[in-house]
C-alpha positions as CSV (number, residue, x, y, z in Angstrom):
1,X,-13.9,-11.2,18.7
2,X,-15.6,-8.6,16.6
3,X,-14.0,-7.6,12.8
4,X,-13.0,-3.7,14.7
5,X,-11.7,-5.6,17.6
6,X,-9.4,-7.9,15.3
7,X,-8.7,-4.3,12.9
8,X,-7.9,-2.2,16.1
9,X,-5.4,-4.8,16.9
10,X,-4.0,-5.5,14.2
11,X,-3.6,-2.0,12.3
12,X,-0.3,-0.9,14.2
13,X,1.3,-4.2,13.4
14,X,0.6,-4.3,9.6
15,X,1.7,-0.7,9.9
16,X,4.8,-1.1,11.4
17,X,5.6,-4.8,9.7
18,X,4.9,-3.3,6.5
19,X,5.5,0.4,6.7
20,X,2.2,1.0,4.7
21,X,1.7,3.7,3.3
22,X,-2.2,4.5,2.7
23,X,-2.6,7.6,0.0
24,X,-6.1,8.7,-1.4
25,X,-8.1,8.4,2.9
26,X,-10.0,11.8,2.0
27,X,-11.8,8.9,-0.7
28,X,-12.9,7.1,1.7
29,X,-17.0,7.5,2.6
30,X,-17.2,8.1,6.4
31,X,-20.7,6.7,6.9
32,X,-23.2,4.6,4.5
33,X,-23.1,1.6,2.1
34,X,-20.2,0.8,0.3
35,X,-18.6,-2.1,-1.8
36,X,-14.5,-2.1,-1.3
37,X,-13.4,-3.7,-4.4
38,X,-9.3,-4.3,-4.9
39,X,-6.7,-6.3,-6.3
40,X,-5.4,-9.5,-4.8
41,X,-2.0,-10.3,-5.5
42,X,-1.7,-12.4,-2.0
43,X,-2.9,-14.1,0.6
44,X,-1.9,-11.1,2.9
45,X,-4.2,-8.2,0.8
46,X,-7.3,-8.9,3.4
47,X,-5.3,-7.8,6.5
48,X,-3.3,-5.2,4.6
49,X,-7.2,-3.9,3.2
50,X,-8.3,-3.9,6.9
51,X,-5.2,-1.7,8.2
52,X,-5.8,0.3,5.4
53,X,-9.5,1.4,5.6
54,X,-10.9,2.0,9.2
55,X,-14.5,0.9,9.1
56,X,-15.8,-2.4,10.4
57,X,-15.8,-4.4,6.6
58,X,-17.6,-8.3,6.1
59,X,-15.1,-10.2,3.6
60,X,-16.5,-12.7,1.0
61,X,-14.1,-15.3,0.7
62,X,-13.9,-18.5,-0.9
63,X,-15.8,-21.3,1.5
64,X,-12.7,-23.9,1.3
65,X,-10.7,-21.5,3.6
66,X,-13.9,-22.4,5.9
67,X,-12.5,-26.0,5.8
68,X,-9.8,-25.6,7.9
69,X,-10.5,-25.0,11.4
70,X,-8.6,-22.2,13.1
71,X,-9.2,-20.4,10.0
72,X,-12.7,-20.9,9.9
73,X,-12.9,-20.2,13.8
74,X,-11.4,-16.7,13.1
75,X,-13.5,-16.1,10.4
76,X,-16.7,-16.8,11.5
77,X,-15.6,-14.2,14.4
78,X,-15.1,-11.8,12.0
79,X,-18.4,-12.4,10.3
80,X,-17.0,-13.1,6.6
81,X,-19.0,-14.6,3.9
82,X,-18.6,-17.7,2.5
83,X,-18.1,-17.8,-1.3
84,X,-18.9,-21.2,-3.5
85,X,-17.0,-20.5,-5.8
86,X,-17.9,-21.5,-10.2
87,X,-21.2,-20.9,-9.8
88,X,-23.7,-17.7,-8.3
89,X,-23.9,-18.3,-4.7
90,X,-27.7,-17.4,-3.7
91,X,-26.7,-17.6,-0.3
92,X,-23.4,-15.6,-0.3
93,X,-24.8,-12.7,-2.7
94,X,-28.2,-12.9,-0.1
95,X,-25.9,-12.5,2.9
96,X,-23.6,-9.8,1.8
97,X,-26.8,-7.5,0.3
98,X,-28.1,-7.8,3.9
99,X,-25.2,-6.3,5.2
100,X,-25.1,-3.4,2.3
101,X,-29.0,-2.7,3.7
102,X,-27.8,-2.5,7.1
103,X,-25.3,0.4,5.7
104,X,-22.3,-1.8,6.1
105,X,-18.7,-2.0,4.1
106,X,-18.4,-5.5,2.2
107,X,-15.4,-5.8,0.9
108,X,-14.0,-8.5,-2.1
109,X,-11.7,-8.9,-4.6
110,X,-13.1,-9.3,-8.2
111,X,-10.0,-11.0,-9.4
112,X,-11.5,-14.1,-8.3
113,X,-8.7,-15.2,-6.9
114,X,-5.1,-14.6,-6.1
115,X,-3.4,-13.0,-8.9
116,X,-5.8,-14.1,-11.3
117,X,-5.1,-13.4,-15.0
118,X,-8.3,-11.9,-17.4
119,X,-11.2,-10.0,-16.6
120,X,-12.9,-9.6,-13.4
121,X,-15.9,-11.2,-11.6
122,X,-19.4,-9.7,-11.6
123,X,-20.0,-10.4,-7.8
124,X,-18.9,-7.0,-6.6
125,X,-20.5,-4.5,-9.6
126,X,-23.9,-7.1,-8.9
127,X,-23.7,-6.1,-5.7
128,X,-23.9,-3.0,-5.7
129,X,-26.1,-2.6,-8.4
130,X,-29.2,-4.5,-6.7
131,X,-28.4,-1.9,-3.8
132,X,-27.3,1.0,-4.7
133,X,-24.1,1.2,-3.2
134,X,-20.8,3.2,-4.3
135,X,-17.9,1.3,-5.1
136,X,-14.5,2.0,-3.5
137,X,-11.6,1.0,-5.9
138,X,-8.6,0.1,-3.5
139,X,-4.9,-0.7,-5.2
140,X,-2.8,-2.8,-3.2
141,X,1.2,-2.6,-4.2
142,X,4.1,-4.5,-2.7
143,X,2.1,-7.7,-1.5
144,X,3.1,-10.5,-3.5
145,X,6.5,-9.7,-3.0
146,X,5.7,-10.2,1.1
147,X,3.8,-12.9,0.8
148,X,3.6,-15.6,-2.1
149,X,4.1,-19.1,-2.1
150,X,7.9,-20.2,-1.1
151,X,8.9,-16.1,-0.2
152,X,7.7,-13.8,3.2
153,X,9.4,-10.7,3.2
154,X,9.4,-7.4,4.6
155,X,8.9,-5.0,1.6
156,X,7.1,-1.7,2.6
157,X,3.3,-1.9,1.0
158,X,1.0,0.2,-0.6
159,X,-2.9,1.4,-0.4
160,X,-4.1,3.6,-3.1
161,X,-7.5,4.1,-2.6
162,X,-9.6,6.1,-5.4
163,X,-12.7,8.2,-5.4
164,X,-15.7,5.8,-5.2
165,X,-17.9,5.2,-8.0
166,X,-21.6,6.3,-7.8
167,X,-23.9,3.2,-8.5
168,X,-28.0,3.8,-9.3
169,X,-29.9,0.8,-7.8
170,X,-31.3,-1.1,-10.3
171,X,-31.8,-4.7,-11.4
172,X,-27.9,-6.4,-11.8
173,X,-28.5,-7.2,-15.8
174,X,-25.1,-9.2,-17.0
175,X,-24.5,-6.3,-19.2
176,X,-24.8,-3.6,-16.7
177,X,-22.1,-6.0,-14.3
178,X,-20.1,-6.5,-16.6
179,X,-19.6,-2.8,-17.7
180,X,-19.4,-1.3,-13.8
181,X,-16.8,-4.4,-13.4
182,X,-14.7,-2.7,-16.2
183,X,-15.2,0.4,-14.9
184,X,-13.8,-0.8,-11.3
185,X,-11.0,-2.8,-12.3
186,X,-9.7,0.1,-14.9
187,X,-9.7,2.6,-11.6
188,X,-8.1,0.1,-9.6
189,X,-5.4,-0.2,-12.3
190,X,-5.3,3.2,-13.0
191,X,-4.5,3.7,-9.4
192,X,-1.3,2.2,-9.9
193,X,0.2,4.2,-12.0
């Protein structure tokens, strides 16, 4: 099952159950390479993001998810990219860059974990700079109320899509990646207001 087939079957379900409201759809480039960077408040977020973004997307996800047999099978079928956390994962970066070079969409949650506090991680910015891909900031609202440890509920959920941030192709230095990451984080957080 491809991601697109999965997305098409999932979208009506997510939209119906959570009365998903998507704002800013006009900001989504219809073609070309793109890094989608969203906040991460719940394990539900990839499903909501897939329902909100009507383009096939390759997600980066923590490698630990591939250790769950049924989940591993699904992740492989939707061509997700496993990332070994805690260090720079050259294999994951290479796979994501290859997807961007093929004008695909790569989805990432730069917080580095569900509801992780502090500065966002630089991976999304590094990939965007190396590939010269715009970054699309997306704010997901209500997912923590819908699904979190000890909680399953069905509140209204929203996906707010911001304007793409143009990125020039360059060598992704730590300084450039940090500056771009801070811009993306601010853009996502501003969408909530």
